[in-house]
C-alpha angles and dihedrals in degrees: 000000000000124000116262118240115243087226095054106136100208113109110247117245123242089259092050092049091050091050092049090050090050091051092048090051091050091049092051091050094049096045090048094051104031105023129244099282093052094048103094129175088248091055092048091049091050092049091049093045092240138116120260088244090057090053090050090051089065100031118024095211145007087255092059093045093048090048090053091050091048093048090048091054094045094048092052092046093048094047092050093052095041093052092055095043092050091050092058115109097227141005094266091053089045091059091053091045087053093054093048093045094049091055096035095055093048092046090054095041108042092158090057091053089053091051093050091048095046096047098044093047097043116099099161128111093018095280092164087204095112099097110154113201096026103077103358133039102354099048095043094045092051092051095048092044089055091051089052092047090050089054090052093049089052090053092242099114135050122253115275139130103279098207093052092051091045089055090050095049093043091048091051091052092048092048093053093047092047090052091047092052090053094038109032091182090074111118098239093181090060091042093056090054089055090049090052091050090047091052095047091050088052097050110026123098 
């Protein structure tokens, strides 16, 4: 069985899509529990109950499979946050919805947080997945900064430099999540209330 090319134009069948989804799920689970370096194609194949050749049929390399897992996680995370931000009645409420959604998703999807951390921090084996500013700090900061600027334009928030405050709020969220990952006993529900208060003190008139 020869590896499929990522650029193959034929539309995958229902069975192929299901198999790819299974492989992505196995990859997420293994990266979250073993770390990126220890997640080999052989380990993924074993977890999925397939041969290594079968894995390579769907994804031509560990790099491509890991990229698919990473993109899956990011797309789910982004959609979750966007849905809640867009449902907010005004820009100020949208900023608070953003803070709650950022923490809420990670609280409910600990494995996804591990995958994001492992992939973004890994620089071994030429993964080429470490792309600061695309999925992590840069993209999030730009989005939050625009929410803050919208709140200022609406006259709901005080005057400040939106990107600087976005960096501060984003950094506070990341710090809390990092501590929670290392110390699961942290009361994340209480922590998010403190993050909301921190954010409101930073942006309110």
